[in-house]
C-alpha positions in Angstrom: -18.0 -78.1 -19.9 -19.6 -75.6 -17.3 -21.2 -78.3 -15.5 -17.9 -80.6 -15.4 -15.3 -77.5 -14.6 -17.7 -74.8 -13.3 -17.4 -71.1 -14.3 -14.7 -69.2 -13.2 -15.2 -66.9 -10.7 -14.3 -63.1 -11.1 -11.7 -61.8 -8.2 -12.5 -59.2 -5.8 -10.8 -56.1 -6.1 -7.8 -55.7 -3.8 -8.6 -53.4 -0.6 -7.2 -50.3 -0.5 -5.4 -48.2 2.1 -8.1 -46.7 3.0 -10.1 -49.9 3.3 -7.7 -51.5 5.6 -7.4 -48.6 8.0 -11.3 -48.1 8.6 -11.3 -51.9 9.2 -8.5 -51.7 11.8 -10.0 -48.9 13.3 -13.1 -50.5 14.1 -10.9 -53.4 15.7 -9.4 -50.8 17.6 -13.0 -49.2 18.9 -14.0 -52.8 19.7 -10.8 -53.4 22.0 -11.2 -50.0 23.3 -14.9 -50.7 24.2 -13.4 -53.9 26.2 -11.2 -51.8 28.2 -13.7 -49.6 29.3 -15.6 -52.4 30.5 -12.9 -53.9 32.6 -11.9 -50.6 34.3 -15.4 -50.4 35.5 -15.0 -54.1 36.4 -11.3 -53.2 38.4 -13.4 -50.3 40.0 -16.1 -52.4 41.8 -13.2 -54.7 43.0 -11.2 -51.9 44.3 -14.6 -50.9 46.6 -15.0 -54.5 47.7 -11.6 -54.6 48.6 -11.6 -51.4 50.9 -14.4 -52.7 52.3 -13.6 -56.2 53.1 -11.8 -57.2 55.9 -8.6 -59.0 55.0 -9.1 -62.7 54.9 -10.3 -65.6 52.6 -12.8 -63.2 51.2 -10.7 -60.1 50.2 -8.1 -62.6 49.0 -10.7 -64.0 46.7 -11.9 -60.3 45.7 -8.2 -59.6 44.8 -7.5 -62.8 42.5 -10.7 -61.7 40.5 -9.4 -58.2 40.0 -5.9 -59.7 39.0 -7.8 -61.6 36.3 -9.5 -58.9 34.9 -6.4 -56.5 35.4 -4.4 -59.2 33.3 -7.1 -59.1 30.7 -6.8 -55.4 30.4 -3.1 -55.7 29.6 -3.9 -58.1 26.7 -6.5 -56.0 25.1 -4.3 -52.6 25.7 -1.4 -54.6 24.0 -3.6 -55.5 21.1 -5.4 -51.9 20.5 -1.9 -50.6 20.7 -0.6 -53.0 18.2 -3.7 -51.9 16.0 -2.7 -48.2 16.6 0.6 -49.0 15.2 -0.8 -50.7 12.3 -3.3 -47.7 11.6 -0.4 -45.2 11.6 1.6 -47.5 9.2 -0.9 -47.5 7.0 -2.0 -43.7 7.5 1.9 -43.1 6.6 1.5 -45.1 3.3 -1.7 -43.1 2.4 -0.1 -40.0 2.7 3.0 -40.9 0.6 0.4 -41.9 -1.7 -1.0 -38.9 -1.9 2.2 -37.3 -2.4 2.8 -39.1 -5.4 -0.5 -38.7 -6.8 -0.4 -34.8 -6.0 3.4 -35.1 -7.5 1.8 -36.9 -11.0 -0.4 -33.9 -11.4 2.0 -31.2 -10.8 4.2 -32.8 -13.1 1.4 -32.9 -15.9 0.6 -29.5 -15.5 4.0 -28.1 -15.7 4.4 -30.3 -19.3 1.2 -28.6 -20.3 2.8 -24.9 -19.4 5.6 -25.7 -21.0 4.4 -26.5 -24.4 2.0 -23.3 -24.0 5.2 -21.4 -23.4 7.2 -22.8 -26.1 4.3 -22.1 -28.5 4.2 -18.6 -27.0 7.8 -18.0 -27.4 7.6 -18.6 -31.0 5.6 -15.5 -31.3 8.1 -13.1 -29.4 11.4 -12.5 -30.0 13.5 -10.5 -27.7 15.0 -8.5 -30.9 11.4 -7.3 -31.8 11.3 -5.9 -28.0 15.0 -4.3 -28.2 13.9 -2.6 -31.7 10.3 -1.5 -30.3 11.7 -0.4 -27.1 14.5 1.7 -29.0 12.0 3.2 -31.5 9.6 4.1 -28.2 12.6 5.9 -26.7 13.5 7.9 -30.2 9.8 9.1 -30.1 10.1 10.0 -26.9 13.3 12.4 -27.7 11.3 13.7 -30.5 8.3 14.6 -28.5 10.5 16.4 -25.9 12.2 17.9 -28.3 8.7 19.4 -30.0 7.5 20.3 -26.4 10.6 22.5 -25.7 10.1 24.1 -29.4 6.9 25.0 -28.6 7.5 26.1 -25.0 10.1 28.5 -26.1 9.5 32.4 -25.3 9.7 34.9 -28.1 10.1 38.1 -25.9 13.4 36.8 -24.1 16.5 37.4 -26.3 19.1 34.2 -26.6 22.1 36.5 -25.7 21.0 37.4 -22.1 23.7 37.7 -19.8 23.2 35.5 -16.9 25.7 37.3 -14.9 23.9 41.0 -15.6 20.7 39.2 -14.7 22.3 38.2 -11.3 23.5 41.3 -10.3 20.3 43.0 -10.9 18.7 40.2 -8.8 21.3 41.1 -5.9 20.7 44.6 -6.1 16.9 44.0 -6.1 17.3 41.9 -3.1 19.4 44.3 -1.1 16.8 47.2 -1.8 13.8 44.9 -0.4 16.1 44.3 2.6 16.6 47.8 3.0 12.9 48.6 2.8 12.2 46.1 5.7 14.6 47.3 7.7 12.5 50.3 9.5 10.4 48.7 11.7 9.7 45.7 9.7 7.4 47.3 7.1 8.2 47.9 3.3 8.5 51.4 2.6 5.3 51.3 -0.1 3.2 50.1 2.6 4.2 53.3 5.0 2.6 56.2 4.7 3.4 59.2 2.6 4.7 62.4 4.7 3.1 65.8 3.8 6.6 67.4 3.2 7.9 64.6 1.1 4.3 64.8 -1.2 5.0 68.7 -1.5 8.7 68.5 -2.4 7.8 66.0 -5.2 4.8 67.7 -6.6 6.5 71.0 -6.3 3.7 73.0 -5.6 3.0 76.5 -4.2 1.6 76.8 -0.7 -1.9 77.7 -0.4 -2.7 81.7 0.3 -3.7 82.2 3.9 -5.4 85.8 3.2 -8.7 86.4 1.9 -9.6 86.6 -2.0 -9.0 89.9 -3.4 -12.6 92.1 -4.3 -12.9 94.3 -7.0 -11.7 97.2 -5.5 -8.1 95.3 -5.2 -8.3 94.3 -9.2 -9.1 98.0 -10.2 -6.0 99.3 -8.0 -3.5 96.7 -9.6 -4.2 97.7 -13.0 -1.9 100.6 -14.6 -2.8 104.3 -14.7 -2.0 106.6 -17.6 -0.4 110.0 -16.7 -4.4 112.1 -16.3 -4.7 109.3 -13.9 -7.1 106.9 -16.2 -6.8 103.2 -16.7 -4.3 102.5 -19.3 -5.8 101.5 -22.5 -3.9 98.3 -24.2 -1.8 98.5 -27.1 -3.7 95.8 -28.8 -6.7 97.6 -28.8 -5.5 100.9 -30.3 -4.0 99.0 -32.9 -7.3 97.7 -33.9 
């Protein structure tokens, strides 16, 4: 049967957008090479026209240049048409890539949606609110404990704040009066000798010489006969 009907051949896969674009780009490059050759040929004819005198020879050169110029125009039209096709294929390829990216994005979003749903089942907003309330209560208790531990034992609770403010104002006034004299506080100024003596209330130092033995005997009392008087305590003994 195969000899009679033959074997069905496998069809070639259809060309992709990239394959078609590469093929058209090759054709465009070929046409561009032909245009460059015609440009070089036209440059030669221009030089010949400049060097020849007006007449049949110059007209012949102009005719050949016109023929080359027509070919160039034709190739340029083909090149532009191929470039337009390439541009269209590039737009299609860009759109196809965008669709593929959108498909991948949708697939990733679906996967993430399933994962989020699974995680949300284990997390409840009510549990979070309750946890926050408990944390706030614990912080309040901790602050009360710190305040209680930081309380001072030596300061009474019934202290009059107005009285303390009055004392503070008086202290500031005293400090202001001290700093008025030459800008130096009184406790930093040198002490005066007269003030120090007045505060201590000490007698003044003697200016004469110390008394000798003779003066000491004269200071003692004498009896009727001119002898030193004996103390009464010694007579009783």
